[in-house]
C-alpha positions in Angstrom: 0.0 0.0 0.0 1.1 3.6 -0.6 1.5 5.9 2.4 -1.8 7.5 1.7 -3.6 4.2 1.5 -2.0 3.1 4.8 -3.0 6.3 6.4 -6.6 5.9 5.2 -6.6 2.3 6.5 -5.5 3.6 9.9 -8.2 6.3 9.9 -10.8 3.6 9.0 -9.5 1.3 11.7 -8.4 -1.4 9.2 -4.6 -1.3 9.3 -3.1 -4.4 10.8 0.4 -3.0 11.4 0.1 0.5 12.9 3.8 0.7 13.8 4.7 0.6 10.1 3.1 4.1 9.8 2.9 5.6 13.3 5.8 6.7 15.5 9.3 7.7 14.4 10.6 6.5 11.1 13.7 7.2 9.0 12.8 8.5 5.5 15.2 9.7 2.8 17.8 11.4 5.1 15.0 12.8 7.2 13.2 11.7 10.3 9.4 11.4 10.3 7.1 11.3 13.3 3.5 10.4 12.6 0.5 10.2 15.0 -3.2 9.6 14.8 -5.2 12.0 17.0 -8.7 12.2 15.4 -9.9 14.5 18.2 -7.1 17.0 17.6 -7.2 20.3 15.8 -3.4 20.6 15.9 -0.5 18.5 17.1 3.0 19.7 18.0 6.0 17.4 18.5 8.0 18.5 21.6 11.0 17.2 23.5 10.5 15.5 26.9 11.5 18.9 28.4 8.7 20.7 26.5 10.8 22.3 23.7 8.8 22.5 20.5 10.4 20.6 17.7 7.8 21.6 15.2 4.1 21.6 14.3 2.9 18.4 12.6 1.0 18.9 9.4 -2.3 17.1 8.9 -2.4 14.5 6.3 -5.2 13.7 3.9 -6.7 11.1 6.2 -8.6 12.8 9.0 -6.7 12.6 12.3 -3.3 11.8 10.8 -0.4 14.2 11.5 3.2 14.2 10.3 6.3 16.1 11.2 9.6 15.8 9.2 12.8 16.5 11.1 16.4 16.7 9.9 17.8 14.8 12.9 16.7 11.5 14.4 14.4 11.6 17.4 13.3 8.8 19.7 12.3 10.5 22.9 9.6 13.0 22.3 6.1 13.9 23.3 3.0 15.2 21.5 1.2 18.4 22.4 -2.4 17.9 21.4 -4.7 20.9 20.8 -8.4 19.8 20.9 -11.1 22.4 21.2 -10.2 24.7 24.1 -7.9 22.2 25.7 -4.2 21.4 25.4 -2.5 18.3 26.7 1.0 16.9 26.5 1.1 13.1 26.0 3.6 10.4 25.3 3.2 8.7 22.0 2.6 5.0 22.4 4.1 4.3 19.0 7.6 5.4 20.0 8.0 2.5 22.4 9.2 -1.0 21.5 7.7 -4.3 22.6 8.5 -5.7 26.1 7.8 -9.2 24.9 11.2 -10.7 24.2 12.2 -13.5 21.8 12.2 -16.2 24.5 8.8 -15.2 25.8 7.4 -15.3 22.2 8.9 -18.7 21.7 7.5 -20.1 24.9 4.1 -18.7 24.2 4.1 -20.1 20.7 4.9 -23.6 22.2 2.3 -23.2 24.9 5.0 -23.6 27.6 5.0 -20.2 29.3 3.6 -21.1 32.7 3.9 -17.5 33.9 1.8 -16.2 31.0 0.2 -13.6 33.3 3.5 -11.8 33.5 3.2 -11.0 29.8 -0.4 -11.0 28.7 -3.3 -8.9 30.1 -2.8 -5.4 31.5 0.2 -4.6 33.7 1.2 -1.2 35.1 4.8 -0.6 34.0 7.5 2.0 33.6 9.1 2.0 30.1 12.0 4.3 29.2 11.2 6.3 32.4 7.5 6.7 31.4 4.7 5.2 33.5 1.8 3.5 31.8 0.1 0.2 31.2 1.4 -2.6 29.0 -1.4 -4.5 27.2 -1.1 -7.8 25.5 -3.6 -10.3 24.1 -3.6 -13.5 22.0 -5.8 -13.2 18.9 -4.0 -14.8 16.0 -6.8 -14.6 13.4 -7.7 -11.0 14.0 -6.9 -8.4 11.3 -6.6 -5.6 13.9 -6.7 -5.4 17.7 -7.0 -2.2 19.7 -7.2 -1.4 23.3 -10.1 0.9 24.1 -11.5 2.7 27.2 -12.6 6.0 28.5 -9.0 7.2 27.9 -9.6 7.1 24.2 -13.4 7.5 24.1 -13.7 3.8 23.3 -12.4 4.6 19.8 -10.6 1.5 18.4 -8.8 3.6 15.8 -6.8 5.4 18.5 -4.7 2.6 20.0 -4.3 -0.3 17.5 -1.8 -2.8 18.8 1.4 -4.4 17.4 1.2 -8.0 16.1 3.8 -10.7 16.6 2.9 -12.8 13.7 4.7 -16.0 14.8 2.4 -16.5 17.7 -0.6 -14.2 17.3 0.2 -11.9 20.3 -0.8 -8.3 20.1 0.8 -5.8 22.5 0.9 -2.0 23.1 2.3 0.2 25.9 -0.1 3.0 26.6 1.7 5.8 28.5 -0.2 7.8 31.2 -2.6 5.0 32.2 -2.6 3.6 35.7 -4.2 1.3 38.3 -8.0 1.4 38.1 -8.3 2.2 34.3 -11.2 0.3 32.6 -10.5 -1.2 29.2 -11.6 -3.8 26.6 -10.2 -5.0 23.3 -11.7 -4.2 20.0 -11.0 -6.8 17.3 -11.5 -6.7 13.6 -12.0 -10.3 12.4 -10.1 -11.8 9.5 -13.1 -11.2 7.3 -13.3 -7.5 8.2 -16.2 -7.9 10.6 -16.0 -5.7 13.7 -16.5 -8.0 16.7 -18.3 -7.2 20.0 -15.9 -5.6 22.5 -14.1 -8.3 24.4 -13.0 -8.4 28.0 -9.4 -9.3 28.6 -9.0 -13.1 29.1 -6.2 -12.4 31.6 -7.9 -9.5 33.4 -7.0 -9.2 37.0 -10.2 -7.4 37.9 -13.5 -6.9 36.1 -16.4 -4.5 36.1 -19.8 -5.8 37.1 -22.4 -6.4 34.3 -23.6 -5.0 32.1 -20.4 -3.1 31.6 -18.1 -6.1 31.9 -15.0 -4.0 31.3 -11.6 -5.3 32.5 -9.8 -3.2 35.1 -6.1 -2.5 35.4 -5.2 -3.7 38.9 -2.0 -3.5 40.8 -1.9 -5.3 44.1 -0.6 -3.6 47.2 -1.3 -6.5 49.6 1.5 -7.3 52.1 1.3 -11.0 52.7 1.8 -12.2 56.3 1.6 -15.9 55.9 5.2 -16.8 55.3 5.2 -19.5 58.1 2.1 -21.1 56.6 3.4 -21.1 53.0 6.7 -22.7 54.2 4.7 -25.6 55.4 2.0 -25.6 52.7 2.7 -29.0 51.3 2.0 -30.6 54.6 -1.4 -29.1 55.3 -3.1 -31.2 52.7 -1.0 -34.4 53.1 -2.5 -37.8 52.8 -1.8 -38.5 56.5 -3.3 -35.2 57.7 -6.9 -34.5 58.7 -8.9 -32.6 56.0 -12.2 -31.5 57.3 -13.5 -29.2 54.5 -16.3 -26.7 54.9 -17.7 -25.9 51.4 -19.0 -22.4 51.1 -20.8 -20.2 48.6 -19.6 -16.8 49.8 -22.7 -14.9 48.7 -25.2 -17.0 50.6 -23.4 -18.2 53.7 -24.7 -15.3 55.8 -26.2 -11.9 54.9 -25.8 -8.6 56.7 -28.4 -7.9 59.4 -27.4 -4.4 60.5 -29.1 -1.2 59.4 -28.1 0.1 56.0 -26.9 -3.3 54.6 -29.5 -5.6 55.8 -29.9 -8.6 53.5 -26.7 -7.8 51.6 -24.0 -10.5 51.2 -20.8 -10.2 53.1 -17.6 -9.1 51.4 -14.2 -10.8 51.5 -13.0 -8.8 54.5 -16.2 -9.4 56.4 -15.9 -13.1 55.6 -12.3 -13.0 56.8 -13.7 -12.2 60.2 -17.1 -14.0 60.5 -16.5 -17.1 58.3 -13.0 -17.7 59.5 -14.0 -17.5 63.2 -16.9 -19.8 62.6 -14.9 -22.4 60.7 -12.3 -22.4 63.4 -14.9 -22.7 66.2 -16.5 -25.7 64.3 -13.1 -27.4 64.0 -12.8 -27.5 60.2 -9.3 -27.5 58.8 -10.1 -26.1 55.3 -12.6 -23.7 53.7 -13.5 -24.6 50.2 -15.0 -21.7 48.1 -17.3 -22.4 45.2 -15.8 -20.6 42.2 -14.7 -17.0 42.9 -13.3 -16.6 39.3 -15.3 -13.9 37.5 -18.6 -15.1 36.0 -21.4 -13.1 34.4 -24.4 -15.0 35.7 -25.1 -15.3 39.5 -27.2 -18.4 38.9 -24.2 -20.4 37.6 -22.7 -20.1 41.1 -19.4 -19.4 39.4 -19.3 -22.6 37.4 -19.5 -20.8 34.1 -16.4 -18.6 34.4 -15.5 -15.8 32.1 -12.4 -14.4 33.8 -10.1 -17.1 35.0 -7.6 -14.7 36.5 -10.0 -12.3 38.3 -11.6 -12.8 41.7 -15.3 -11.8 41.3 -16.2 -8.3 42.0 -19.2 -9.5 44.0 -17.3 -9.6 47.3 -14.7 -7.0 46.8 -11.3 -6.3 45.2 -8.5 -8.8 44.5 -6.6 -7.4 47.5 -9.7 -8.0 49.6 -9.6 -11.6 48.5 -5.9 -11.8 49.4 -6.9 -10.4 52.9 -9.4 -13.2 53.3 -6.8 -15.9 52.4 -4.3 -14.3 54.7 -6.8 -14.4 57.5 -7.5 -18.0 56.9 -3.9 -18.9 57.0 -3.3 -16.9 60.2 -6.1 -18.9 61.8 -4.7 -22.2 60.7 -7.2 -22.8 57.9 -6.3 -24.0 54.4 -8.1 -22.5 51.4 -9.4 -24.5 48.5 -11.1 -22.9 45.5 -13.3 -24.6 42.9 -11.6 -24.1 39.5 -13.4 -24.7 36.2 -11.2 -25.6 33.2 -13.8 -27.7 31.4 -16.0 -25.1 29.8 -17.0 -21.4 29.5 -20.1 -19.5 28.7 -21.1 -18.0 25.3 -21.4 -14.4 26.4 -20.2 -12.2 23.5 -17.8 -10.2 25.7 -16.0 -13.4 26.8 -13.9 -16.1 25.2 -16.4 -17.3 22.6 -15.1 -16.8 19.1 -12.6 -14.4 20.6 -10.9 -13.3 17.4 -13.8 -14.1 15.1 -12.9 -17.8 15.0 -13.2 -20.7 17.4 -10.0 -19.9 19.3 -10.4 -21.1 22.9 -13.1 -23.6 22.0 -13.0 -26.6 19.6 -13.9 -25.8 16.0 -15.6 -29.1 15.4 -19.3 -28.9 16.7 -19.0 -32.5 17.8 -16.5 -31.4 20.4 -17.2 -27.7 20.9 -20.4 -27.7 23.0 -21.6 -29.0 26.4 -25.2 -29.4 25.6 -26.2 -30.0 29.2 -25.0 -26.6 30.2 -25.1 -24.6 26.9 -21.4 -23.8 27.2 -18.3 -24.2 25.1 -15.5 -26.7 25.7 -11.9 -25.6 25.9 -9.8 -26.9 23.0 -7.3 -29.1 24.8 -5.5 -29.9 21.6 -4.3 -26.3 21.2 -1.1 -25.6 23.1 -1.9 -21.9 23.7 -5.3 -22.9 25.3 -3.6 -25.4 27.6 -1.0 -22.8 28.4 -3.8 -20.4 29.4 -5.5 -22.9 31.7 -2.3 -24.0 33.4 -1.2 -20.4 33.9 -4.6 -19.7 35.5 -4.2 -22.5 38.0 -0.7 -21.3 38.9 -1.9 -17.7 39.2 -4.3 -18.8 42.0 -1.6 -20.9 43.7 1.2 -18.3 43.5 -0.6 -14.9 43.4 -3.4 -15.8 45.9 -1.6 -18.4 48.0 -4.4 -20.9 47.4 -3.6 -24.3 48.9 -5.7 -26.6 46.7 -7.7 -26.5 43.5 -10.9 -28.6 43.3 -11.2 -29.2 39.6 -14.8 -29.3 38.4 -16.4 -31.6 35.9 -13.4 -33.8 35.3 -15.5 -36.5 33.7 -16.7 -34.1 31.1 -13.1 -33.5 30.0 -12.1 -37.2 30.1 -14.7 -38.5 27.7 -15.4 -37.3 24.1 -18.9 -38.8 24.3 -19.8 -37.2 27.6 -23.5 -36.5 27.5 -23.6 -37.3 23.8 -25.5 -39.8 21.7 -24.1 -42.1 19.1 -23.0 -40.1 16.0 -22.8 -36.9 18.0 -19.1 -37.2 19.0 -15.8 -37.6 17.4 -13.6 -40.6 18.4 -9.9 -40.2 19.2 -7.2 -41.4 16.8 -7.4 -44.9 18.2 -11.2 -45.0 17.8 -11.9 -44.6 21.6 -13.9 -42.2 23.6 -11.0 -40.9 25.7 -10.0 -37.2 25.2 -6.3 -37.8 24.9 -5.5 -34.1 24.8 -7.5 -33.4 27.9 -5.7 -36.2 29.7 -2.4 -34.7 28.7 -3.6 -31.3 29.9 -4.6 -32.6 33.3 -1.4 -34.4 33.9 0.6 -31.3 33.1 -1.7 -29.2 35.3 -1.3 -31.5 38.3 2.5 -31.7 37.9 2.7 -27.9 37.7 0.5 -27.4 40.8 2.3 -30.0 42.9 5.6 -28.4 42.0 4.4 -25.3 43.7 3.5 -27.1 46.9 -0.3 -27.1 46.4 -2.6 -29.9 45.7 -5.6 -30.8 43.4 -8.9 -32.5 43.9 -10.9 -34.1 41.1 -14.7 -34.0 41.0 -14.8 -37.2 38.9 -17.8 -39.5 39.0 -16.8 -42.4 36.8 -14.6 -45.5 37.2 -11.7 -43.9 35.4 -8.6 -45.6 37.0 -5.8 -43.9 38.9 -7.3 -40.4 39.0 -5.3 -39.7 42.2 -2.2 -41.6 41.3 1.1 -39.9 40.1 1.6 -39.3 36.5 4.9 -41.2 36.5 2.9 -44.4 37.1 0.3 -43.6 34.5 -2.2 -41.8 36.7 -3.9 -38.4 36.1 -1.9 -36.9 38.9 -4.6 -35.5 41.1 -3.9 -35.6 44.9 -7.5 -36.5 45.8 -10.7 -37.6 44.1 -14.2 -37.0 45.3 -15.8 -40.4 46.3 -19.1 -39.9 44.4 -19.9 -43.6 44.7 -19.7 -43.5 48.5 -22.0 -40.4 48.5 -24.6 -42.0 46.2 -24.7 -45.3 48.0 -24.7 -43.9 51.5 -27.4 -41.3 50.8 -29.5 -43.9 49.0 -29.2 -46.2 52.0 -30.1 -43.5 54.5 -33.2 -42.6 52.6 -34.5 -46.1 53.0 -37.0 -46.6 55.8 -35.1 -48.4 58.6 -37.4 -51.4 58.3 -36.1 -52.0 54.8 -32.4 -51.3 55.4 -31.7 -55.0 56.1 -32.2 -55.5 52.3 -29.6 -52.9 51.4 -26.6 -53.6 53.6 -24.4 -53.8 50.6 -24.8 -50.1 50.1 -22.8 -49.6 53.3 -20.2 -52.2 52.6 -19.6 -52.2 48.9 -17.5 -49.0 49.0 -14.8 -50.7 51.1 -14.0 -52.8 48.1 -12.5 -49.8 46.3 -12.1 -47.3 49.2 -8.3 -47.3 48.8 -8.0 -47.5 45.1 -7.9 -43.7 45.1 -7.1 -41.0 47.7 -10.7 -40.1 48.4 -12.6 -37.2 49.8 -16.1 -38.0 51.1 -18.4 -35.2 49.7 -21.7 -34.1 51.1 -21.6 -31.1 48.8 -23.8 -28.4 47.4 -24.8 -30.8 44.5 -26.9 -32.9 47.0 -29.0 -30.0 48.2 -30.1 -28.3 44.9 -32.3 -28.8 41.9 -35.2 -30.2 43.8 -33.2 -32.6 45.9 -34.1 -30.9 49.1 -31.8 -30.6 52.2 -29.9 -33.5 53.8 -32.3 -33.3 56.7 -35.2 -33.5 54.2 -33.8 -36.7 52.8 -33.9 -38.5 56.1 -37.0 -40.8 56.7 -39.3 -41.0 59.7 -40.8 -38.6 62.2 -39.0 -35.4 63.3 -36.9 -37.3 66.0 -35.9 -40.0 63.6 -34.9 -37.5 60.9 -32.5 -35.8 63.2 -31.2 -39.1 64.6 -30.6 -40.4 61.0 -28.7 -37.2 60.1 -26.5 -37.5 63.2 -25.9 -41.1 62.3 -25.0 -40.2 58.7 -22.4 -37.6 59.9 -20.9 -39.9 62.5 -20.6 -42.7 59.9 -18.9 -40.3 57.4 -16.4 -39.1 59.9 -15.5 -42.7 61.0 -15.3 -43.9 57.4 -11.9 -43.8 55.6 -11.4 -40.7 53.5 -11.1 -36.9 53.9 -14.3 -35.1 54.8 -16.3 -32.4 53.0 -19.6 -30.8 54.3 -21.5 -28.1 52.5 -22.5 -25.1 54.6 -25.8 -25.4 56.4 -25.5 -29.1 56.7 -23.6 -28.7 59.9 -26.8 -27.4 61.6 -29.4 -29.3 59.6 -30.6 -26.6 57.2 -34.2 -27.4 56.5 -34.8 -25.9 53.1 -32.9 -26.5 49.9 -30.0 -24.3 49.3 -30.8 -21.0 47.4 -27.8 -18.9 46.2 -29.9 -15.8 46.6 -30.7 -16.2 50.3 -28.7 -16.6 53.5 -28.6 -19.8 55.4 -31.3 -20.3 58.0 -29.1 -19.3 61.0 -32.3 -18.8 63.1 -32.7 -22.5 63.2 -30.0 -22.7 65.8 -32.5 -21.3 68.3 -34.1 -24.8 68.2 -32.3 -27.5 70.3 -32.4 -30.2 67.6 -30.5 -28.0 65.2 -28.1 -26.8 67.8 -27.5 -30.5 68.7 -26.5 -31.3 65.1 -24.1 -28.4 65.1 -22.6 -29.6 68.4 -22.1 -33.0 67.0 -20.3 -31.8 63.9 -18.1 -29.7 66.1 -17.2 -32.7 68.2 -16.7 -34.9 65.2 -14.3 -32.4 63.7 -12.4 -32.4 67.0 -12.3 -36.2 67.2 -11.3 -36.5 63.5 -8.4 -34.0 63.8 -7.1 -35.1 67.2 -7.3 -38.9 66.8 -4.6 -40.2 64.4 -6.6 -43.4 64.0 -9.4 -41.4 62.2 -7.2 -39.6 59.7 -3.6 -40.8 59.5 -4.4 -43.8 57.2 -7.4 -42.4 55.5 -5.9 -43.5 52.1 -4.3 -46.7 53.3 -6.0 -50.1 53.5 -4.0 -50.8 56.6 -5.9 -48.2 58.5 -9.2 -50.1 58.3 -10.5 -53.5 59.4 -13.9 -55.0 59.4 -15.2 -56.5 62.6 -18.6 -57.4 61.3 -20.3 -56.3 58.0 -22.7 -59.1 57.8 -25.4 -58.3 60.5 -27.9 -57.2 57.9 -30.8 -58.5 60.0 -30.1 -55.9 62.7 -28.7 -53.3 60.2 -25.5 -53.1 62.3 -21.9 -52.7 61.1 -18.8 -52.6 63.2 -15.2 -51.8 62.1 -11.8 -50.6 63.3 -9.8 -47.5 62.3 -6.1 -47.8 63.0 -3.2 -45.3 63.2 0.3 -46.2 62.1 0.8 -47.3 65.6 -1.9 -50.0 65.7 -2.3 -49.7 69.4 -3.9 -46.4 68.6 -7.2 -47.7 67.2 -10.8 -46.8 67.3 -13.9 -49.0 67.3 -16.9 -47.9 65.4 -20.4 -49.5 65.8 -23.4 -48.2 63.9 -27.0 -49.1 64.5 -29.2 -48.1 61.5 -32.5 -49.0 63.1 -34.6 -47.1 65.7 -34.4 -50.0 68.1 -31.9 -49.9 70.9 -29.9 -53.1 71.2 -28.6 -54.3 74.5 -25.7 -56.6 75.3 -24.6 -56.6 71.7 -21.4 -58.5 71.5 -18.4 -57.3 69.4 -15.0 -58.8 69.0 -12.1 -56.4 69.8 -8.4 -56.5 69.1 -7.1 -56.0 72.6 -8.2 -57.1 76.1 -8.9 -54.3 78.6 -11.3 -51.5 78.8 -12.9 -49.3 76.1 -14.2 -45.8 76.6 -17.1 -44.1 74.7 -15.4 -41.3 72.8 -18.6 -40.2 71.0 -22.2 -41.3 70.9 -24.3 -39.6 68.3 -27.4 -40.4 70.5 -26.1 -38.4 73.4 -28.5 -35.8 74.9 -26.2 -32.9 74.2 -26.7 -33.7 70.5 -30.5 -34.0 70.8 -30.5 -37.8 71.2 -32.2 -40.0 73.7 -29.1 -40.5 75.9 -28.9 -44.3 75.5 -25.3 -45.4 75.7 -22.4 -46.8 77.7 -21.4 -44.6 80.6 -18.0 -45.3 82.1 -15.8 -48.0 80.7 -16.7 -51.2 79.0 -14.5 -54.1 80.0 -13.6 -56.9 77.6 -14.5 -60.5 78.3 -12.6 -63.6 77.3 -15.3 -64.6 75.0 -14.5 -65.1 71.3 -16.5 -63.1 68.8 -15.9 -62.1 65.2 -12.7 -64.3 65.0 -11.2 -62.5 67.9 -10.5 -64.0 71.4 -11.8 -61.0 73.3 -15.1 -59.2 73.1 -17.2 -56.5 74.7 -20.9 -56.2 75.3 -22.3 -52.8 74.5 -25.6 -51.0 74.3 -26.3 -49.8 70.8 -28.4 -46.6 70.9 -31.2 -46.2 68.3 -30.2 -44.8 64.9 -26.8 -44.0 66.3 -23.0 -44.5 66.0 -20.6 -45.2 68.8 -16.9 -44.4 68.6 -15.0 -46.3 71.3 -11.4 -46.0 72.1 -9.1 -48.2 74.2 -8.3 -47.0 77.7 -4.6 -47.3 77.1 -3.7 -47.4 80.7 -5.8 -50.5 81.1 -5.2 -52.4 77.9 -3.3 -55.6 77.1 -1.9 -55.5 73.6 
């Protein structure tokens, strides 16, 4: 193109290489400075000290100005006269790119794990000038511009530089700072002007309907050095994990004047939620997704900003304050993270540069029909790089201890929720998504290398989900035990008179309980979409419903596996969870609900303090059946054992409303056993039937053991008995 044609293309917002025209250029023994200032009546080129080098002449294309100089000039400014105003600005087109050759190479290979140090918007000082460095990946775009109030959202004003080898566009815009709102304007390869796009790597975002990205520079001063130095230990397989799953917006609402009914912000949660979780004895708080999302009703599971904590509860530094407070109180922080899919909102990732960029191009792979969302293209190195970098951003920037990865099954299987003919087999003809598998292995290796852990929400029989990648596993640290949850809740929903016919629902899980490192989840998924509350699932009259719930919780805490309870379950929330409303804290005024809360508190204490209940959660040597065959009485008995097997705990559960007296149980050691916890105790709202004092063994063989005890089994209750070590014979 001729110079005039290029200038006209710039003025029309159609030029793909603005640096070829704008900024300083050598030309026939002279030096030319060109700028595009469509709002200007006149532009002077001045030195950085304010000395006038000359008045730029307007070119044929409206808004283009040019000054020819006899000597080279690199450091200059523009004095812009517009209407009655005059302003001195630095020309963005005199600055080179900060993205170096190695960075471009790593990005092109999809191996730049610190992608957030290059892409997005970062306040920077370049050649002594402060501003913001913008960069975005959009390989198919003909032109990309950064727009905002600073340029009246005019995409012609700040077109960006393209690095053709990897599709990165970048531009340093002087004079901008923390808090500036911006978006990207893209011209598709076919010349179509796309809807304005939010930054895929935005650190902070504006609420809808604006949805602008916001330049954000953190000033948080971390105070959790001691915690971070020990972070790998806090989620160890031999450590207690009692996880409190929370939706921040509906845990508790404000009650005071002025903000009554409003959700708590991150800093308020740092006080109220942290204190509550500590009082209840939980070891970790798991937050449902706090990555930015456009629709409240998705609860965060349809993210649109995988690098931005949602605006709903405060700023990114407010969120850091919350994490810091958790760590100061001895609580780990887990966040739900969603790499499986993203929504179709036009300001988001969908057809970002006018083509299927982040999503698969083939419609047989591109869509999650259940959710109406798009699937990330795991075959594309840049997309995998984006996702891994997001995970590391939360682990490194926000000190998150664990990522719970959502919807793993939907990533593993190409035919997930698809009928025959609606999916595309892999190169071997199978239904496994080989690229997604490779992505997850890389993800888990990267997260573990930073001292954090991962948890898979995976509901199928896929093998070795929580086994290391070097032995062929997916590499997750833990896997949710959905089978245990389904079988146990199904059993508990049976009328006790019928439970004798379903004993296998309690026992089957022990056939695979140690095939993975399991978390036992009573999560939000069990109290939504018409499923009712956990209390509502329990059969019988009011007393039996509460007794059944106490029994369920005691059974879960005694069963091998880490523990997870969704908020409200700990005090027997009566209604189904509603993300728009606070939990029913007023229920705690009723003794039955207060009793459930007291039980959960004591179960957490027992679980965390007794090595037998957690040290071998993921080891078959930590569990032994005493009797799993008494289906007629709906009773099971088993042992939990620490590494030192003298430290053991006897668990007996009676799943009927009939108390059973003089029930004989074989035990491993002669001596005395003490009742550590009885879910039927009066302090929990029970009937108070139990075994006060110590229970002494008798030399009567039972359950293939030479010694046994006779105990009273309370109705619909679990007993946790421990040896009186001062009076035991090993």
